[in-house]
NUNU-291028 format. One line per field, with one value per residue (C-alpha): residue in one letter; residue number from 0; x, y, z. Coordinates in pm, 1 decimal, decimal comma, always signed. Layout:
rest	a|... .
nr	NUM|... .
X	X|... .
Y	Y|... .
Z	Z|... .
This chain:
rest	x|x|x|x|x|x|x|x|x|x|x|x|x|x|x|x|x|x|x|x|x|x|x|x|x|x|x|x|x|x|x|x|x|x|x|x|x|x|x|x|x|x|x|x|x|x|x|x|x|x|x|x|x|x|x|x|x|x|x|x|x|x|x|x|x|x|x|x|x|x|x|x|x|x|x|x|x|x|x|x|x|x|x|x|x|x|x|x|x|x|x|x|x|x|x|x|x|x|x|x|x|x|x|x|x|x|x|x|x|x|x|x|x|x|x|x|x|x|x|x|x|x|x|x|x|x|x|x|x|x|x|x|x|x|x|x|x|x|x|x|x|x|x|x|x|x|x|x|x|x|x|x|x|x|x|x|x|x|x|x|x|x|x|x|x|x|x|x|x|x|x|x|x|x|x|x|x|x|x|x|x|x|x|x|x|x|x|x|x|x|x|x|x|x|x|x|x|x|x|x|x|x|x|x|x|x|x|x|x|x|x|x|x|x|x|x|x|x|x|x|x|x|x|x|x|x|x|x|x|x|x|x|x|x|x|x|x|x|x|x|x|x|x|x|x|x|x|x|x|x|x|x .
nr	0|1|2|3|4|5|6|7|8|9|10|11|12|13|14|15|16|17|18|19|20|21|22|23|24|25|26|27|28|29|30|31|32|33|34|35|36|37|38|39|40|41|42|43|44|45|46|47|48|49|50|51|52|53|54|55|56|57|58|59|60|61|62|63|64|65|66|67|68|69|70|71|72|73|74|75|76|77|78|79|80|81|82|83|84|85|86|87|88|89|90|91|92|93|94|95|96|97|98|99|100|101|102|103|104|105|106|107|108|109|110|111|112|113|114|115|116|117|118|119|120|121|122|123|124|125|126|127|128|129|130|131|132|133|134|135|136|137|138|139|140|141|142|143|144|145|146|147|148|149|150|151|152|153|154|155|156|157|158|159|160|161|162|163|164|165|166|167|168|169|170|171|172|173|174|175|176|177|178|179|180|181|182|183|184|185|186|187|188|189|190|191|192|193|194|195|196|197|198|199|200|201|202|203|204|205|206|207|208|209|210|211|212|213|214|215|216|217|218|219|220|221|222|223|224|225|226|227|228|229|230|231|232|233|234|235|236|237|238|239|240|241|242|243|244|245|246|247|248|249|250|251 .
X	-316,7|-486,7|-854,8|-1091,8|-1461,7|-1622,7|-1865,6|-2055,8|-2150,8|-2431,1|-2591,1|-2947,8|-3230,1|-3543,8|-3372,2|-3660,2|-3592,8|-3230,1|-3155,0|-3278,2|-3049,1|-2754,1|-2818,9|-2875,1|-2537,4|-2366,4|-2517,8|-2248,3|-1977,6|-2024,2|-2038,3|-2263,7|-2441,0|-2473,0|-2716,0|-2723,6|-3044,4|-3136,9|-3499,5|-3635,3|-4002,5|-4044,2|-4004,2|-3624,8|-3640,6|-3886,4|-3679,1|-3357,4|-3513,0|-3656,8|-3302,9|-3167,8|-2925,6|-2809,5|-3022,5|-2954,0|-3082,5|-2919,6|-3008,6|-2815,3|-2536,6|-2325,9|-2212,7|-1864,8|-1999,7|-2251,8|-1997,5|-1750,2|-2032,0|-2155,5|-1806,7|-1855,1|-2157,6|-1961,4|-1833,9|-1539,5|-1261,0|-1237,7|-1510,3|-1668,3|-1851,2|-2131,0|-2384,2|-2745,0|-2759,8|-2456,1|-2410,7|-2121,9|-2087,7|-1997,9|-1628,8|-1594,4|-1773,5|-1517,9|-1231,9|-1358,6|-1408,5|-1051,6|-914,5|-1132,5|-938,8|-601,8|-620,6|-264,3|-294,1|-435,8|-702,8|-843,2|-981,6|-1222,5|-1372,5|-1728,3|-1946,4|-2249,1|-2589,9|-2753,4|-3118,3|-3071,4|-2737,2|-2394,3|-2165,2|-1801,7|-1665,0|-1691,3|-1478,2|-1733,7|-1533,8|-1318,5|-1438,1|-1184,0|-1312,7|-1143,0|-1417,8|-1261,1|-1024,6|-903,6|-1102,7|-836,2|-597,8|-795,8|-1112,5|-1360,4|-1275,8|-1305,4|-1564,0|-1933,6|-2105,9|-1796,1|-1660,6|-1340,0|-1172,0|-815,1|-569,3|-292,1|+53,8|+244,5|-61,5|-55,7|-343,4|-419,4|-675,6|-943,4|-1091,3|-1461,2|-1695,6|-1901,9|-2230,9|-2375,8|-2744,1|-2726,2|-3025,4|-3344,6|-3446,3|-3319,7|-3543,6|-3367,7|-3026,9|-3126,7|-3273,6|-2950,5|-2745,3|-2947,8|-2905,7|-2534,3|-2426,5|-2587,5|-2400,3|-2074,0|-2098,3|-2147,0|-1849,8|-1632,3|-1748,0|-1660,6|-1309,6|-1272,1|-1290,2|-1418,3|-1659,9|-1538,3|-1713,6|-1417,2|-1457,2|-1830,1|-1787,3|-1463,6|-1507,5|-1854,7|-1742,8|-1431,2|-1629,9|-1839,8|-1537,7|-1349,2|-1636,9|-1769,5|-1450,8|-1134,9|-1291,4|-1476,8|-1827,4|-1957,5|-1892,2|-2179,5|-2423,6|-2718,3|-2668,2|-2300,7|-2410,4|-2674,2|-2420,5|-2170,4|-2435,5|-2561,0|-2204,2|-2132,2|-2451,0|-2356,7|-2018,0|-2192,6|-2435,5|-2159,5|-1964,8|-2276,2|-2412,7|-2070,4|-2069,9|-2415,6|-2292,5|-1997,0|-2227,7|-2435,3 .
Y	-3142,2|-2981,3|-2996,7|-2887,7|-2831,3|-3016,1|-2899,6|-3191,4|-3110,4|-3266,7|-3179,8|-3297,7|-3327,2|-3526,6|-3736,0|-3788,0|-4163,8|-4126,1|-3792,7|-3863,1|-4167,8|-3963,6|-3674,2|-3903,2|-4072,0|-3732,1|-3642,1|-3609,9|-3609,8|-3287,7|-2942,8|-2823,3|-2989,5|-2787,2|-2900,1|-2743,9|-2846,0|-2814,8|-2714,3|-3056,9|-3119,8|-3387,0|-3362,8|-3320,9|-2960,4|-3036,8|-3331,5|-3128,3|-2835,3|-3072,3|-3197,3|-2846,0|-2828,4|-2517,1|-2541,3|-2357,3|-2388,0|-2327,2|-2443,8|-2756,7|-2689,9|-3003,4|-3233,0|-3081,7|-2727,1|-2795,0|-2970,9|-2685,9|-2437,6|-2600,8|-2556,0|-2179,7|-2203,9|-2378,3|-2201,3|-2435,0|-2526,6|-2891,3|-3063,0|-3406,5|-3464,2|-3718,9|-3795,8|-3806,6|-4185,4|-4244,9|-4282,8|-4336,8|-4677,1|-4691,6|-4764,0|-4470,9|-4241,9|-4328,8|-4272,8|-3929,3|-3827,5|-3938,1|-3737,0|-3440,8|-3414,4|-3435,1|-3342,3|-3422,8|-3496,4|-3267,8|-3516,0|-3859,0|-4128,9|-4409,7|-4721,0|-4715,4|-5026,5|-5033,8|-5183,4|-5291,9|-5401,0|-5506,3|-5686,7|-5558,6|-5585,5|-5672,1|-5763,4|-5664,3|-5354,7|-5209,3|-5266,0|-5129,7|-4820,6|-4575,7|-4218,7|-3895,6|-3726,6|-3565,0|-3274,4|-2924,1|-2745,0|-2475,7|-2730,2|-2875,6|-2869,6|-3090,5|-3186,0|-3476,6|-3532,0|-3494,2|-3691,3|-3866,7|-3604,5|-3642,0|-3422,7|-3327,9|-3214,9|-2967,3|-3103,8|-3214,7|-3274,5|-3563,7|-3814,4|-4091,7|-4373,5|-4434,5|-4760,0|-4830,4|-4791,7|-4523,5|-4707,1|-4640,2|-4723,4|-4704,8|-4865,4|-5012,0|-5183,8|-5253,5|-4986,0|-4720,5|-4844,1|-4842,3|-4492,9|-4366,3|-4531,3|-4349,9|-4017,8|-4050,6|-4186,5|-3886,6|-3646,3|-3837,5|-3865,1|-3488,3|-3421,7|-3659,3|-3494,1|-3150,9|-3281,6|-3401,9|-3774,7|-4015,0|-4308,0|-4551,9|-4876,9|-5061,2|-4879,9|-4943,6|-5318,3|-5396,5|-5168,1|-5297,2|-5660,8|-5605,1|-5426,3|-5738,4|-5971,9|-5741,1|-5697,9|-6053,4|-6257,7|-6053,6|-5859,1|-6167,0|-6028,2|-6387,3|-6417,3|-6172,8|-6420,1|-6309,1|-5937,0|-5968,4|-6090,0|-5815,5|-5546,6|-5680,0|-5682,6|-5330,9|-5198,2|-5341,2|-5183,4|-4847,5|-4859,7|-4938,5|-4648,0|-4404,1|-4462,7|-4503,2|-4168,4|-4012,3|-4141,8|-3993,4|-3655,7|-3678,3|-3754,1|-3445,3 .
Z	+9705,6|+9405,5|+9503,1|+9226,7|+9163,7|+8874,5|+8608,4|+8453,8|+8093,5|+7888,1|+7554,2|+7492,3|+7244,0|+7334,5|+7601,6|+7845,8|+7840,9|+7955,1|+8117,6|+8473,6|+8505,5|+8378,7|+8618,6|+8917,3|+8861,2|+8888,3|+9225,6|+9491,0|+9223,2|+9026,4|+9186,8|+8907,2|+8616,4|+8297,0|+8027,1|+7680,0|+7505,5|+7137,4|+7203,8|+7297,3|+7231,4|+7500,9|+7881,0|+7881,5|+8002,9|+8285,0|+8407,9|+8404,0|+8589,4|+8851,4|+8916,0|+8975,2|+8683,9|+8498,2|+8184,7|+7858,6|+7503,2|+7165,9|+6815,2|+6720,6|+6471,1|+6520,5|+6800,5|+6814,1|+6808,3|+7086,8|+7308,9|+7276,5|+7339,7|+7661,6|+7812,0|+7791,1|+8022,1|+8298,8|+8609,4|+8670,6|+8423,6|+8533,7|+8333,8|+8318,7|+7990,1|+7955,7|+7686,6|+7802,6|+7754,9|+7978,6|+8354,7|+8596,9|+8760,1|+9130,8|+9074,0|+8835,2|+9082,5|+9351,2|+9108,7|+9007,2|+9370,5|+9443,5|+9151,2|+9245,1|+9571,3|+9397,2|+9028,2|+8920,2|+8547,2|+8279,2|+8175,1|+8258,7|+8031,4|+8114,4|+7955,2|+7821,9|+7849,8|+7619,6|+7689,3|+7363,3|+7372,6|+7735,8|+7692,2|+7795,3|+7491,8|+7567,4|+7222,6|+6858,2|+6911,7|+7154,6|+7475,7|+7619,9|+7437,9|+7578,8|+7614,5|+7726,2|+7928,0|+8237,8|+8171,9|+8236,3|+7964,7|+7933,3|+7783,7|+7493,9|+7284,8|+7100,4|+6742,4|+6500,5|+6227,8|+6310,7|+6449,2|+6588,2|+6826,1|+7025,9|+7285,4|+7191,4|+7456,2|+7384,4|+7314,0|+7621,4|+7841,5|+8086,5|+8057,1|+8305,9|+8294,2|+8557,8|+8688,3|+8642,4|+8348,6|+8185,6|+8132,7|+7788,8|+7734,3|+7357,4|+7190,2|+7334,5|+7009,8|+6658,8|+6509,9|+6717,7|+6603,5|+6236,8|+6265,1|+6421,4|+6146,7|+5880,9|+6059,8|+6140,8|+5801,6|+5632,4|+5860,8|+5824,2|+5445,1|+5418,4|+5648,7|+5443,1|+5121,3|+5259,6|+5329,9|+4971,0|+5043,1|+4778,6|+4782,6|+4520,5|+4430,3|+4581,9|+4913,4|+4919,4|+4864,4|+5046,8|+5349,2|+5434,7|+5394,5|+5604,2|+5877,0|+5935,0|+5936,1|+6171,4|+6417,6|+6424,5|+6391,2|+6458,6|+6748,5|+6879,9|+6833,8|+6814,3|+7190,5|+7249,8|+7095,3|+6885,5|+6945,6|+6860,1|+6515,8|+6484,3|+6571,0|+6315,6|+6041,6|+6120,0|+6149,1|+5804,9|+5671,2|+5824,8|+5652,4|+5321,8|+5366,9|+5460,2|+5138,4|+4920,2|+5041,2|+4989,4|+4631,2|+4571,6|+4694,1|+4454,7|+4160,0|+4237,9 .
């Protein structure tokens, strides 16, 4: 039996609407909860401190950078990473407790189920949204392209999949989704530009059109009703913005 202690890791910025739910879901599962905050201006800090977490602050310099940084504040190498707008469902809690008492693999993945404007979305490429969030931090690190971070394990590591869902409370209204699209497409376009990628007219037109067709038809987004259609349209718009902003950066 390889019994381990778990450090739950969360990065935050103005998450007073979500953070209490996230922290409560980790009670009885994590041996410590470490929050790295980017100097929130709302009640995030007060809520975290009332829940007894280890609370630190550092200026935000990228999702990947912050998520790698918060690992350094943990006291245990076996880490469970959550975003502030996520929470463990009961089945996933039981699975993590089981693994905690016999940590055999190097890392564990899980499905993420997203709540969009009050509706659980199960199609359109949004589910199962497989995430690698439970791992031995000595055997990997965060990478990818901001803001789309991903944890990469070292070569040869064993990864197993857990039952249950990571509940993702993504957007409470369409305005919030559109604001996030504007923010993320700007970050992503800059990261793509830094890597030398191009935003041609063809990519702008074809990629945004294909994104809608893929999400709504191929990935059965229409089965999620009205919000399945909304998600497909906004996803298409986000793809358009990403390449259009990339093209503007090229022109400059």
